C-alpha positions as CSV (number, residue, x, y, z in Angstrom):
1,M,-19.2,30.1,89.6
2,S,-21.0,29.1,92.8
3,I,-21.0,31.1,96.0
4,N,-20.5,27.9,97.9
5,E,-16.9,27.7,96.6
6,Y,-16.1,30.4,99.2
7,R,-18.1,29.1,102.2
8,D,-15.1,28.1,104.3
9,A,-12.8,31.0,103.6
10,G,-12.6,34.2,105.5
11,P,-12.7,36.9,106.5
12,E,-16.5,36.8,106.3
13,F,-18.1,39.5,104.1
14,L,-21.4,40.7,105.7
15,P,-23.1,43.5,103.8
16,E,-24.7,44.7,106.9
17,K,-21.3,45.2,108.5
18,F,-19.2,46.4,105.5
19,F,-21.7,48.8,104.2
20,N,-22.4,50.3,107.5
21,G,-20.4,53.4,107.8
22,Q,-18.5,55.6,105.3
23,L,-16.7,54.3,102.2
24,E,-14.7,55.5,99.3
25,G,-13.9,53.7,96.2
26,W,-12.4,53.7,92.7
27,A,-13.7,52.1,89.5
28,V,-12.7,51.3,86.0
29,L,-15.1,50.1,83.3
30,E,-14.0,48.0,80.4
31,S,-15.5,46.9,77.2
32,V,-15.9,43.2,76.5
33,T,-12.6,43.5,74.7
34,G,-10.9,44.9,77.7
35,R,-10.7,48.4,76.4
36,L,-10.9,51.1,79.1
37,Q,-14.2,52.9,78.8
38,K,-14.5,55.0,81.9
39,R,-13.0,55.6,85.3
40,A,-14.9,56.8,88.5
41,T,-14.5,57.8,92.1
42,I,-17.1,56.7,94.7
43,K,-18.3,58.2,97.8
44,A,-20.7,55.9,99.9
45,E,-22.5,55.8,103.3
46,G,-24.6,53.2,104.9
47,A,-26.5,52.6,108.1
48,W,-27.7,49.4,109.5
49,D,-31.1,49.1,111.1
50,D,-31.1,46.1,113.2
51,K,-34.9,46.0,113.9
52,A,-35.6,46.0,110.1
53,Q,-32.5,43.8,109.4
54,T,-31.8,46.2,106.5
55,V,-28.7,48.5,105.5
56,H,-29.7,51.7,103.9
57,F,-26.6,52.3,101.6
58,T,-26.2,55.4,99.3
59,E,-23.3,55.4,96.8
60,T,-22.3,58.1,94.2
61,Y,-20.2,57.5,91.3
62,R,-18.4,60.4,89.7
63,F,-17.3,59.4,86.2
64,D,-14.3,61.0,84.3
65,D,-16.8,62.2,81.7
66,G,-18.5,64.4,84.2
67,H,-21.6,62.6,84.8
68,E,-22.7,61.1,88.2
69,D,-24.9,58.3,89.2
70,T,-26.2,58.0,92.8
71,L,-27.7,54.6,93.9
72,R,-29.9,54.5,97.0
73,W,-30.0,50.9,98.2
74,S,-32.0,49.1,100.9
75,I,-30.4,45.7,101.4
76,R,-32.4,43.4,103.6
77,K,-30.9,40.3,105.3
78,L,-33.4,37.5,104.8
79,G,-31.5,34.9,106.7
80,P,-28.0,33.3,106.8
81,G,-26.2,34.2,103.5
82,L,-29.5,35.5,101.9
83,Y,-30.3,39.1,100.9
84,S,-32.7,41.1,98.9
85,G,-32.5,44.7,97.8
86,S,-34.4,47.6,96.3
87,E,-33.3,50.8,94.6
88,P,-35.5,53.4,92.9
89,R,-34.2,52.5,89.4
90,L,-34.4,48.8,89.8
91,E,-36.6,46.5,87.7
92,G,-37.9,44.0,90.3
93,E,-35.7,43.0,93.3
94,A,-31.9,42.6,93.8
95,K,-30.8,39.2,95.0
96,G,-27.7,38.6,97.0
97,E,-26.0,35.6,98.3
98,Q,-23.0,35.4,100.8
99,A,-20.5,32.8,101.7
100,G,-17.2,33.2,103.4
101,F,-15.4,36.4,102.0
102,A,-17.6,36.5,98.9
103,Y,-20.9,38.2,98.1
104,N,-22.8,37.9,94.9
105,W,-25.3,40.7,94.0
106,K,-27.6,40.4,90.9
107,Y,-30.1,42.9,89.6
108,T,-31.4,44.8,86.7
109,R,-31.4,48.6,86.6
110,D,-32.3,51.5,84.4
111,T,-28.8,53.1,84.5
112,P,-28.3,56.7,83.6
113,Q,-25.7,57.5,80.8
114,A,-23.7,60.7,80.3
115,N,-25.8,61.9,77.3
116,G,-28.9,62.1,79.5
117,S,-30.4,58.8,78.3
118,S,-30.8,55.6,80.3
119,T,-30.0,51.9,79.5
120,K,-31.6,48.9,81.2
121,L,-28.6,46.7,82.2
122,N,-28.4,43.4,84.0
123,F,-25.7,43.4,86.7
124,D,-23.9,40.4,88.2
125,D,-21.5,41.7,90.8
126,W,-19.0,39.7,92.9
127,F,-17.7,41.3,96.1
128,Y,-14.5,39.8,97.7
129,L,-13.5,41.0,101.2
130,I,-9.7,41.3,101.4
131,E,-9.6,42.5,105.0
132,D,-12.1,44.2,107.3
133,R,-11.8,47.6,105.5
134,A,-11.1,46.7,101.9
135,C,-13.3,45.0,99.4
136,I,-12.6,44.4,95.5
137,V,-15.6,43.9,93.1
138,R,-15.6,42.3,89.8
139,G,-19.0,43.3,88.1
140,S,-20.4,42.5,84.7
141,A,-23.1,44.4,83.0
142,G,-25.2,43.2,80.0
143,R,-28.3,43.5,77.9
144,L,-30.5,40.8,76.7
145,G,-28.1,38.2,78.0
146,L,-25.1,39.6,76.1
147,P,-22.1,40.9,78.1
148,F,-21.7,44.7,77.6
149,A,-19.0,45.8,80.1
150,T,-16.9,44.6,83.1
151,A,-16.3,46.9,86.2
152,H,-13.4,46.6,88.5
153,V,-14.1,48.4,91.8
154,T,-12.1,48.9,95.0
155,Y,-13.8,50.0,98.2
156,L,-12.0,51.2,101.3
157,K,-14.1,51.6,104.5
158,T,-13.1,55.0,106.2
159,S,-15.3,54.8,109.2
C-alpha cells in the first residue's frame, strides 16, 4: 500500500493539527487469526510547538487486563507530508508520511506487557481521518518480520 494512493482525497490529516488538543479513544487488538486479544480505552493530549515544528503528544492505553502503557511522543514535521518521531521506548526513530486523509507511521518499540515484561515490536500504523474530530487507525505489530497482532483504534478529538 502506498501513501500516494490518498494524495487527492480529503479531509487532510495533519498530525500537528489532529494531535493538538485532547483526545479520547478506544481500541481492540486481534491475533493474526482475528481472535480478540485485548480491549483498551485511550486518553491523550498534545500540544503543537510552531517554532520547533513539533507536536508533543502523550497517550495512555488502559487495557481490560488492568495494565497501562503511556507513550510520550515528539513528532516533528520535516516538510510537506514527512515526519519523524521519538518516544523513550523507541528503537531508533519513527517515520511518518502523510497524503490526503491518510497518515502512515512506522516504528520499533520496546512495548510493556501485562506480566511486567516487555517485547520489542515493529509497528506499521495507518491513520485515516474521517472528519475533523474523528480518526480510525489500523495498526499492525510484528516481530522479526512476522505479523503478531492487528489493532483497530478510533480517536475522537474532544478539544
